[in-house]
MOPAC internal coordinates of N, CA, C and O (Angstrom, degrees):
PM7 1SCF
backbone

  N    0.0000 0     0.00 0     0.00 0    0    0    0
  C    1.4950 1     0.00 0     0.00 0    1    0    0
  C    1.5759 1   104.47 1     0.00 0    2    1    0
  O    1.2310 1   121.91 1   -46.38 1    3    2    1
  N    1.2860 1   113.95 1   133.62 1    3    2    1
  C    1.4783 1   119.62 1  -178.72 1    5    3    2
  C    1.5047 1   109.96 1   -74.55 1    6    5    3
  O    1.2310 1   119.71 1   -21.23 1    7    6    5
  N    1.3071 1   118.15 1   158.77 1    7    6    5
  C    1.4589 1   122.46 1  -173.16 1    9    7    6
  C    1.5915 1   108.47 1   -69.48 1   10    9    7
  O    1.2310 1   119.56 1   148.18 1   11   10    9
  N    1.3502 1   118.44 1   -31.82 1   11   10    9
  C    1.3692 1   117.65 1  -177.39 1   13   11   10
  C    1.5775 1   109.39 1   -68.98 1   14   13   11
  O    1.2310 1   121.90 1   142.48 1   15   14   13
  N    1.2964 1   113.97 1   -37.52 1   15   14   13
  C    1.4746 1   118.59 1   177.89 1   17   15   14
  C    1.4711 1   110.48 1   -67.66 1   18   17   15
  O    1.2310 1   119.86 1   140.94 1   19   18   17
  N    1.3323 1   117.88 1   -39.06 1   19   18   17
  C    1.4884 1   118.34 1   179.35 1   21   19   18
  C    1.5626 1   109.86 1   -67.65 1   22   21   19
  O    1.2310 1   119.26 1   141.77 1   23   22   21
  N    1.2873 1   119.02 1   -38.23 1   23   22   21
  C    1.4451 1   120.79 1   175.80 1   25   23   22
  C    1.4673 1   114.35 1   -64.93 1   26   25   23
  O    1.2310 1   121.31 1   142.16 1   27   26   25
  N    1.3259 1   115.09 1   -37.84 1   27   26   25
  C    1.5394 1   119.64 1   175.74 1   29   27   26
  C    1.4966 1   110.06 1   -61.21 1   30   29   27
  O    1.2310 1   120.23 1   132.64 1   31   30   29
  N    1.3186 1   117.16 1   -47.36 1   31   30   29
  C    1.4219 1   123.96 1  -175.32 1   33   31   30
  C    1.4758 1   111.76 1   -68.84 1   34   33   31
  O    1.2310 1   119.78 1   142.53 1   35   34   33
  N    1.3226 1   118.02 1   -37.47 1   35   34   33
  C    1.4422 1   122.45 1   174.57 1   37   35   34
  C    1.5699 1   112.31 1   -64.22 1   38   37   35
  O    1.2310 1   122.31 1   141.47 1   39   38   37
  N    1.3538 1   113.18 1   -38.53 1   39   38   37
  C    1.4935 1   122.25 1   177.49 1   41   39   38
  C    1.5660 1   109.42 1   -61.44 1   42   41   39
  O    1.2310 1   123.56 1   129.37 1   43   42   41
  N    1.3265 1   110.78 1   -50.63 1   43   42   41
  C    1.5715 1   115.55 1  -175.74 1   45   43   42
  C    1.5498 1   105.57 1   -67.77 1   46   45   43
  O    1.2310 1   115.59 1   146.31 1   47   46   45
  N    1.3211 1   125.97 1   -33.69 1   47   46   45
  C    1.4708 1   124.53 1  -179.59 1   49   47   46
  C    1.5121 1   105.78 1   -69.82 1   50   49   47
  O    1.2310 1   118.05 1   142.32 1   51   50   49
  N    1.3062 1   121.32 1   -37.68 1   51   50   49
  C    1.5164 1   123.04 1   178.06 1   53   51   50
  C    1.4792 1   108.53 1   -69.22 1   54   53   51
  O    1.2310 1   117.76 1   141.05 1   55   54   53
  N    1.3230 1   121.87 1   -38.95 1   55   54   53
  C    1.4902 1   121.94 1   173.18 1   57   55   54
  C    1.4936 1   114.13 1   -61.13 1   58   57   55
  O    1.2310 1   120.93 1   140.61 1   59   58   57
  N    1.2810 1   115.83 1   -39.39 1   59   58   57
  C    1.5408 1   123.14 1   178.78 1   61   59   58
  C    1.5655 1   106.36 1   -64.91 1   62   61   59
  O    1.2310 1   122.19 1   123.16 1   63   62   61
  N    1.3003 1   113.42 1   -56.84 1   63   62   61
  C    1.5183 1   114.48 1   179.72 1   65   63   62
  C    1.5671 1   114.82 1   -55.29 1   66   65   63
  O    1.2310 1   122.93 1   138.14 1   67   66   65
  N    1.3844 1   112.00 1   -41.86 1   67   66   65
  C    1.5214 1   112.99 1   174.88 1   69   67   66
  C    1.5388 1   119.33 1   -59.30 1   70   69   67
  O    1.2310 1   122.75 1   159.22 1   71   70   69
  N    1.3219 1   112.33 1   -20.78 1   71   70   69
  C    1.4939 1   114.81 1   177.62 1   73   71   70
  C    1.5018 1   114.31 1   -65.37 1   74   73   71
  O    1.2310 1   120.04 1   152.65 1   75   74   73
  N    1.2983 1   117.54 1   -27.35 1   75   74   73
  C    1.4097 1   120.92 1  -175.61 1   77   75   74
  C    1.5926 1   113.47 1   -67.01 1   78   77   75
  O    1.2310 1   121.32 1   -47.09 1   79   78   77
  N    1.2767 1   115.07 1   132.91 1   79   78   77
  C    1.4717 1   116.58 1  -175.22 1   81   79   78
  C    1.5957 1   107.77 1   -99.49 1   82   81   79
  O    1.2310 1   120.10 1  -172.60 1   83   82   81
  N    1.2786 1   117.41 1     7.40 1   83   82   81
  C    1.4599 1   126.93 1   176.86 1   85   83   82
  C    1.5941 1   109.76 1    59.99 1   86   85   83
  O    1.2310 1   120.10 1  -131.19 1   87   86   85
  N    1.2618 1   117.41 1    48.81 1   87   86   85
  C    1.4815 1   122.94 1   178.04 1   89   87   86
  C    1.4947 1   106.83 1   -72.39 1   90   89   87
  O    1.2310 1   119.33 1   145.63 1   91   90   89
  N    1.3703 1   118.89 1   -34.37 1   91   90   89
  C    1.4464 1   123.45 1   179.87 1   93   91   90
  C    1.4932 1   114.56 1    85.43 1   94   93   91
  O    1.2310 1   120.63 1  -179.08 1   95   94   93
  N    1.4279 1   116.40 1     0.92 1   95   94   93
  C    1.4273 1   120.21 1  -179.28 1   97   95   94
  C    1.5195 1   116.15 1   -61.55 1   98   97   95
  O    1.2310 1   119.14 1   137.45 1   99   98   97
  N    1.2503 1   119.24 1   -42.55 1   99   98   97
  C    1.4468 1   125.75 1  -179.70 1  101   99   98
  C    1.5242 1   109.54 1   -63.38 1  102  101   99
  O    1.2310 1   119.47 1   159.43 1  103  102  101
  N    1.3087 1   118.61 1   -20.57 1  103  102  101
  C    1.4626 1   124.47 1   176.35 1  105  103  102
  C    1.4580 1   116.76 1  -102.17 1  106  105  103
  O    1.2310 1   121.92 1  -168.09 1  107  106  105
  N    1.3727 1   113.94 1    11.91 1  107  106  105
  C    1.3922 1   121.06 1   176.82 1  109  107  106
  C    1.4888 1   121.20 1    89.48 1  110  109  107
  O    1.2310 1   118.45 1  -170.16 1  111  110  109
  N    1.3099 1   120.56 1     9.84 1  111  110  109
  C    1.4246 1   127.58 1  -171.95 1  113  111  110
  C    1.5251 1   112.03 1   -52.78 1  114  113  111
  O    1.2310 1   119.95 1   152.02 1  115  114  113
  N    1.3156 1   117.69 1   -27.98 1  115  114  113
  C    1.4340 1   120.91 1  -173.63 1  117  115  114
  C    1.5994 1   111.04 1  -102.58 1  118  117  115
  O    1.2310 1   121.43 1  -177.07 1  119  118  117
  N    1.3001 1   114.87 1     2.93 1  119  118  117
  C    1.4563 1   119.81 1  -176.21 1  121  119  118
  C    1.4444 1   111.38 1  -139.73 1  122  121  119
  O    1.2310 1   116.76 1    81.80 1  123  122  121
  N    1.3197 1   123.76 1   -98.20 1  123  122  121
  C    1.4156 1   131.06 1   177.38 1  125  123  122
  C    1.4951 1   109.25 1  -119.49 1  126  125  123
  O    1.2310 1   120.41 1   -91.24 1  127  126  125
  N    1.3646 1   116.82 1    88.76 1  127  126  125
  C    1.5274 1   120.99 1  -172.68 1  129  127  126
  C    1.5016 1   112.64 1   -64.48 1  130  129  127
  O    1.2310 1   121.99 1   -25.28 1  131  130  129
  N    1.3110 1   113.80 1   154.72 1  131  130  129
  C    1.4039 1   125.15 1   165.37 1  133  131  130
  C    1.6089 1   108.10 1   -56.53 1  134  133  131
  O    1.2310 1   120.77 1   -39.82 1  135  134  133
  N    1.2877 1   116.13 1   140.18 1  135  134  133
  C    1.4783 1   118.50 1   177.61 1  137  135  134
  C    1.5348 1   116.76 1   -60.73 1  138  137  135
  O    1.2310 1   122.60 1   161.43 1  139  138  137
  N    1.3839 1   112.62 1   -18.57 1  139  138  137
  C    1.4004 1   122.43 1   179.51 1  141  139  138
  C    1.4493 1   116.92 1   -91.76 1  142  141  139
  O    1.2310 1   120.82 1   173.57 1  143  142  141
  N    1.3438 1   116.04 1    -6.43 1  143  142  141
  C    1.4902 1   120.54 1  -178.99 1  145  143  142
  C    1.5433 1   111.37 1   -78.08 1  146  145  143
  O    1.2310 1   121.54 1   -56.37 1  147  146  145
  N    1.2873 1   114.67 1   123.63 1  147  146  145
  C    1.4966 1   121.49 1  -178.67 1  149  147  146
  C    1.4746 1   110.95 1  -120.75 1  150  149  147
  O    1.2310 1   119.83 1   -19.75 1  151  150  149
  N    1.3084 1   117.94 1   160.25 1  151  150  149
  C    1.4304 1   125.90 1  -179.51 1  153  151  150
  C    1.5249 1   111.22 1  -116.83 1  154  153  151
  O    1.2310 1   120.77 1   -51.27 1  155  154  153
  N    1.3586 1   116.14 1   128.73 1  155  154  153
  C    1.4851 1   115.69 1   178.11 1  157  155  154
  C    1.4606 1   112.59 1   -85.87 1  158  157  155
  O    1.2310 1   119.95 1     4.42 1  159  158  157
  N    1.3119 1   117.70 1  -175.58 1  159  158  157
  C    1.4605 1   123.96 1   178.64 1  161  159  158
  C    1.4645 1   118.37 1   -64.81 1  162  161  159
  O    1.2310 1   122.93 1   163.06 1  163  162  161
  N    1.3898 1   111.99 1   -16.94 1  163  162  161
  C    1.4944 1   118.55 1  -177.31 1  165  163  162
  C    1.5702 1   113.00 1   -99.82 1  166  165  163
  O    1.2310 1   123.63 1  -174.23 1  167  166  165
  N    1.3347 1   110.65 1     5.77 1  167  166  165
  C    1.5126 1   115.56 1   178.20 1  169  167  166
  C    1.6000 1   109.82 1    85.46 1  170  169  167
  O    1.2310 1   120.79 1  -173.31 1  171  170  169
  N    1.3524 1   116.09 1     6.69 1  171  170  169
  C    1.5195 1   117.86 1   174.91 1  173  171  170
  C    1.4458 1   111.22 1   -90.03 1  174  173  171
  O    1.2310 1   120.20 1   -30.06 1  175  174  173
  N    1.3479 1   117.23 1   149.94 1  175  174  173
  C    1.4269 1   122.20 1   178.95 1  177  175  174
  C    1.5726 1   109.54 1  -100.54 1  178  177  175
  O    1.2310 1   124.28 1   -28.99 1  179  178  177
  N    1.3657 1   109.39 1   151.01 1  179  178  177
  C    1.4656 1   117.70 1   178.23 1  181  179  178
  C    1.5896 1   106.48 1  -149.04 1  182  181  179
  O    1.2310 1   122.30 1   -20.03 1  183  182  181
  N    1.3169 1   113.20 1   159.97 1  183  182  181
  C    1.4979 1   120.11 1   177.16 1  185  183  182
  C    1.4924 1   107.78 1   -97.19 1  186  185  183
  O    1.2310 1   120.65 1   -51.42 1  187  186  185
  N    1.2988 1   116.36 1   128.58 1  187  186  185
  C    1.5061 1   115.94 1   177.84 1  189  187  186
  C    1.4599 1   116.00 1   -78.23 1  190  189  187
  O    1.2310 1   120.20 1   179.02 1  191  190  189
  N    1.3060 1   117.23 1    -0.98 1  191  190  189
  C    1.5519 1   121.25 1   172.74 1  193  191  190
  C    1.4721 1   108.48 1  -127.41 1  194  193  191
  O    1.2310 1   118.61 1  -147.71 1  195  194  193
  N    1.3236 1   120.26 1    32.29 1  195  194  193
  C    1.5404 1   120.99 1  -172.11 1  197  195  194
  C    1.4926 1   118.53 1   -46.02 1  198  197  195
  O    1.2310 1   120.57 1   133.29 1  199  198  197
  N    1.3480 1   116.51 1   -46.71 1  199  198  197
  C    1.4371 1   115.46 1  -178.36 1  201  199  198
  C    1.5674 1   113.48 1   -72.15 1  202  201  199
  O    1.2310 1   120.75 1   174.44 1  203  202  201
  N    1.3045 1   116.17 1    -5.56 1  203  202  201
  C    1.5427 1   118.69 1   178.65 1  205  203  202
  C    1.4870 1   107.02 1  -131.03 1  206  205  203
  O    1.2310 1   116.57 1  -146.44 1  207  206  205
  N    1.2816 1   124.12 1    33.56 1  207  206  205
  C    1.4540 1   127.43 1  -168.85 1  209  207  206
  C    1.5661 1   111.05 1   -84.19 1  210  209  207
  O    1.2310 1   119.28 1   151.96 1  211  210  209
  N    1.2679 1   118.97 1   -28.04 1  211  210  209
  C    1.4968 1   114.44 1  -175.20 1  213  211  210
  C    1.4749 1   114.04 1   -73.81 1  214  213  211
  O    1.2310 1   121.92 1   -32.62 1  215  214  213
  N    1.3631 1   113.93 1   147.38 1  215  214  213
  C    1.3979 1   118.02 1  -177.05 1  217  215  214
  C    1.5638 1   112.40 1   121.31 1  218  217  215
  O    1.2310 1   119.89 1    10.65 1  219  218  217
  N    1.3306 1   117.81 1  -169.35 1  219  218  217
  C    1.4692 1   123.82 1   178.54 1  221  219  218
  C    1.5077 1   110.03 1   -65.05 1  222  221  219
  O    1.2310 1   122.32 1   -49.34 1  223  222  221
  N    1.3486 1   113.15 1   130.66 1  223  222  221
  C    1.5859 1   120.19 1  -177.99 1  225  223  222
  C    1.4839 1   104.11 1  -145.28 1  226  225  223
  O    1.2310 1   122.23 1    -9.24 1  227  226  225
  N    1.3387 1   113.33 1   170.76 1  227  226  225
  C    1.5030 1   123.18 1  -177.93 1  229  227  226
  C    1.5737 1   105.55 1  -126.77 1  230  229  227
  O    1.2310 1   122.84 1   -31.02 1  231  230  229
  N    1.3428 1   112.16 1   148.98 1  231  230  229
  C    1.4321 1   120.08 1   171.50 1  233  231  230
  C    1.5180 1   108.92 1   -85.26 1  234  233  231
  O    1.2310 1   117.90 1    -4.35 1  235  234  233
  N    1.2726 1   121.61 1   175.65 1  235  234  233
  C    1.4108 1   127.28 1   176.63 1  237  235  234
  C    1.5639 1   111.28 1   -59.65 1  238  237  235
  O    1.2310 1   122.30 1   144.28 1  239  238  237
  N    1.3388 1   113.19 1   -35.72 1  239  238  237
  C    1.4807 1   117.76 1  -178.47 1  241  239  238
  C    1.4895 1   113.65 1   -86.20 1  242  241  239
  O    1.2310 1   120.83 1   177.25 1  243  242  241
  N    1.3865 1   116.01 1    -2.75 1  243  242  241
  C    1.4946 1   118.56 1   176.82 1  245  243  242
  C    1.5186 1   114.16 1   105.58 1  246  245  243
  O    1.2310 1   118.67 1   177.29 1  247  246  245
  N    1.3511 1   120.14 1    -2.71 1  247  246  245
  C    1.4861 1   120.80 1  -174.15 1  249  247  246
  C    1.5221 1   103.95 1   -74.31 1  250  249  247
  O    1.2310 1   122.31 1   -42.08 1  251  250  249
  N    1.4006 1   113.17 1   137.92 1  251  250  249
  C    1.4612 1   115.24 1   176.76 1  253  251  250
  C    1.4130 1   108.24 1   -97.27 1  254  253  251
  O    1.2310 1   121.85 1   -36.52 1  255  254  253
  N    1.4179 1   114.07 1   143.48 1  255  254  253
  C    1.4674 1   123.61 1   178.41 1  257  255  254
  C    1.4856 1   110.40 1  -150.47 1  258  257  255
  O    1.2310 1   119.71 1   -12.88 1  259  258  257
  N    1.3588 1   118.16 1   167.12 1  259  258  257
  C    1.3541 1   124.19 1   177.69 1  261  259  258
  C    1.4778 1   112.38 1  -100.36 1  262  261  259
  O    1.2310 1   118.54 1   -63.61 1  263  262  261
  N    1.3300 1   120.39 1   116.39 1  263  262  261
  C    1.4685 1   121.80 1   178.26 1  265  263  262
  C    1.5731 1   107.21 1   -77.41 1  266  265  263
  O    1.2310 1   121.45 1   -54.95 1  267  266  265
  N    1.3142 1   114.82 1   125.05 1  267  266  265
  C    1.4813 1   120.80 1  -174.41 1  269  267  266
  C    1.5721 1   106.72 1  -126.20 1  270  269  267
  O    1.2310 1   117.14 1   -15.55 1  271  270  269
  N    1.2959 1   123.04 1   164.45 1  271  270  269
  C    1.4809 1   125.56 1   169.92 1  273  271  270
  C    1.5859 1   108.04 1   -55.60 1  274  273  271
  O    1.2310 1   121.09 1   -44.06 1  275  274  273
  N    1.2793 1   115.51 1   135.94 1  275  274  273
  C    1.4498 1   121.54 1   177.49 1  277  275  274
  C    1.5023 1   111.27 1   -51.53 1  278  277  275
  O    1.2310 1   119.35 1   146.59 1  279  278  277
  N    1.3288 1   118.84 1   -33.41 1  279  278  277
  C    1.4911 1   122.91 1   178.85 1  281  279  278
  C    1.5371 1   112.05 1   -50.53 1  282  281  279
  O    1.2310 1   121.53 1   145.85 1  283  282  281
  N    1.3729 1   114.67 1   -34.15 1  283  282  281
  C    1.4216 1   122.51 1  -174.48 1  285  283  282
  C    1.5084 1   112.50 1   -79.92 1  286  285  283
  O    1.2310 1   116.45 1   165.63 1  287  286  285
  N    1.2897 1   124.36 1   -14.37 1  287  286  285
  C    1.4529 1   129.22 1  -175.70 1  289  287  286
  C    1.4991 1   112.78 1  -115.22 1  290  289  287
  O    1.2310 1   118.84 1  -177.06 1  291  290  289
  N    1.4228 1   119.81 1     2.94 1  291  290  289
  C    1.4084 1   118.29 1  -173.86 1  293  291  290
  C    1.5300 1   113.63 1   -62.11 1  294  293  291
  O    1.2310 1   121.42 1   161.60 1  295  294  293
  N    1.4091 1   114.90 1   -18.40 1  295  294  293
  C    1.4244 1   117.79 1  -175.27 1  297  295  294
  C    1.5665 1   109.31 1   -91.13 1  298  297  295
  O    1.2310 1   120.04 1  -177.69 1  299  298  297
  N    1.3445 1   117.53 1     2.31 1  299  298  297
  C    1.4020 1   121.46 1   179.01 1  301  299  298
  C    1.4571 1   110.92 1   -97.25 1  302  301  299
  O    1.2310 1   120.07 1    -8.29 1  303  302  301
  N    1.3040 1   117.46 1   171.71 1  303  302  301
  C    1.4870 1   124.52 1   177.52 1  305  303  302
  C    1.5461 1   110.00 1  -109.28 1  306  305  303
  O    1.2310 1   118.60 1   -39.18 1  307  306  305
  N    1.2125 1   120.28 1   140.82 1  307  306  305
  C    1.4363 1   124.27 1   166.23 1  309  307  306
  C    1.5454 1   108.00 1  -143.43 1  310  309  307
  O    1.2310 1   121.69 1   -17.32 1  311  310  309
  N    1.3204 1   114.38 1   162.68 1  311  310  309
  C    1.4633 1   121.33 1  -172.25 1  313  311  310
  C    1.5712 1   105.50 1   -61.23 1  314  313  311
  O    1.2310 1   123.47 1   -46.84 1  315  314  313
  N    1.3755 1   110.95 1   133.16 1  315  314  313
  C    1.4529 1   124.14 1  -178.77 1  317  315  314
  C    1.5818 1   114.92 1    52.27 1  318  317  315
  O    1.2310 1   122.39 1  -143.81 1  319  318  317
  N    1.3968 1   113.03 1    36.19 1  319  318  317
  C    1.4988 1   117.56 1   172.11 1  321  319  318
  C    1.4100 1   118.96 1   -61.38 1  322  321  319
  O    1.2310 1   120.27 1   163.72 1  323  322  321
  N    1.3214 1   117.08 1   -16.28 1  323  322  321
  C    1.4866 1   120.83 1   176.11 1  325  323  322
  C    1.4725 1   112.43 1   -61.41 1  326  325  323
  O    1.2310 1   119.86 1   157.29 1  327  326  325
  N    1.3519 1   117.88 1   -22.71 1  327  326  325
  C    1.4827 1   123.51 1   174.83 1  329  327  326
  C    1.5156 1   114.90 1   -70.95 1  330  329  327
  O    1.2310 1   119.91 1   159.96 1  331  330  329
  N    1.2353 1   117.78 1   -20.04 1  331  330  329
  C    1.4958 1   126.17 1  -169.75 1  333  331  330
  C    1.4986 1   107.67 1   -67.59 1  334  333  331
  O    1.2310 1   118.34 1   -59.72 1  335  334  333
  N    1.3192 1   120.77 1   120.28 1  335  334  333
  C    1.4357 1   120.55 1   173.44 1  337  335  334
  C    1.4655 1   118.29 1   -58.74 1  338  337  335
  O    1.2310 1   122.74 1   144.08 1  339  338  337
  N    1.3760 1   112.35 1   -35.92 1  339  338  337
  C    1.4166 1   116.01 1   178.88 1  341  339  338
  C    1.5374 1   113.90 1   -64.35 1  342  341  339
  O    1.2310 1   122.81 1   143.26 1  343  342  341
  N    1.3484 1   112.22 1   -36.74 1  343  342  341
  C    1.5503 1   115.29 1   179.30 1  345  343  342
  C    1.5128 1   106.66 1   -69.90 1  346  345  343
  O    1.2310 1   119.18 1   145.73 1  347  346  345
  N    1.2783 1   119.17 1   -34.27 1  347  346  345
  C    1.5372 1   122.23 1  -179.83 1  349  347  346
  C    1.5503 1   106.46 1   -66.99 1  350  349  347
  O    1.2310 1   118.66 1   146.76 1  351  350  349
  N    1.3009 1   120.16 1   -33.24 1  351  350  349
  C    1.3914 1   124.87 1   179.49 1  353  351  350
  C    1.5410 1   111.95 1   -72.96 1  354  353  351
  O    1.2310 1   121.79 1   147.12 1  355  354  353
  N    1.3697 1   114.19 1   -32.88 1  355  354  353
  C    1.4260 1   124.05 1  -171.60 1  357  355  354
  C    1.5599 1   106.64 1  -127.23 1  358  357  355
  O    1.2310 1   119.11 1  -113.25 1  359  358  357
  N    1.3385 1   119.30 1    66.75 1  359  358  357
  C    1.4712 1   120.91 1  -172.30 1  361  359  358
  C    1.4802 1   116.84 1   -81.62 1  362  361  359
  O    1.2310 1   119.77 1   169.77 1  363  362  361
  N    1.3761 1   118.05 1   -10.23 1  363  362  361
  C    1.4453 1   118.82 1  -177.74 1  365  363  362
  C    1.4561 1   109.33 1  -120.87 1  366  365  363
  O    1.2310 1   118.61 1   -37.92 1  367  366  365
  N    1.3552 1   120.25 1   142.08 1  367  366  365
  C    1.5122 1   121.65 1   178.43 1  369  367  366
  C    1.4879 1   112.18 1   -63.50 1  370  369  367
  O    1.2310 1   117.52 1   153.38 1  371  370  369
  N    1.2051 1   122.33 1   -26.62 1  371  370  369
  C    1.4805 1   122.00 1  -179.55 1  373  371  370
  C    1.5020 1   114.71 1   -85.93 1  374  373  371
  O    1.2310 1   119.44 1   179.12 1  375  374  373
  N    1.3446 1   118.68 1    -0.88 1  375  374  373
  C    1.4617 1   124.83 1   176.26 1  377  375  374
  C    1.5493 1   104.89 1   -89.78 1  378  377  375
  O    1.2310 1   121.95 1   -58.19 1  379  378  377
  N    1.3162 1   113.87 1   121.81 1  379  378  377
  C    1.5455 1   119.73 1  -179.44 1  381  379  378
  C    1.5200 1   110.39 1  -107.23 1  382  381  379
  O    1.2310 1   121.28 1   -42.76 1  383  382  381
  N    1.3327 1   115.16 1   137.24 1  383  382  381
  C    1.4076 1   123.97 1   171.49 1  385  383  382
  C    1.4702 1   111.28 1   -64.44 1  386  385  383
  O    1.2310 1   119.73 1   -38.04 1  387  386  385
  N    1.2357 1   118.12 1   141.96 1  387  386  385
  C    1.4973 1   122.82 1   179.49 1  389  387  386
  C    1.4992 1   110.95 1  -105.98 1  390  389  387
  O    1.2310 1   120.10 1   180.00 1  391  390  389

């Protein structure tokens, strides 16, 4: 892969990540949160193992789940998902991310 393409893809990934408003909803903040979900001093959520988050995880109550990229669950519903910036960006099931 050429360096221009790598730079482009890195930029697009950063733009995608920057869309998140850190509401924590996709990580269960309004229900049974992931045990790695933390809240900062500004009321924003973050994952304390973010770079290694994917795979088998547990909620605070002990439920086991698979952490996956948010792109893979945008078609699902979670409590207060209307707050999710990604869902606002992709509000219709027939709209595909490019």
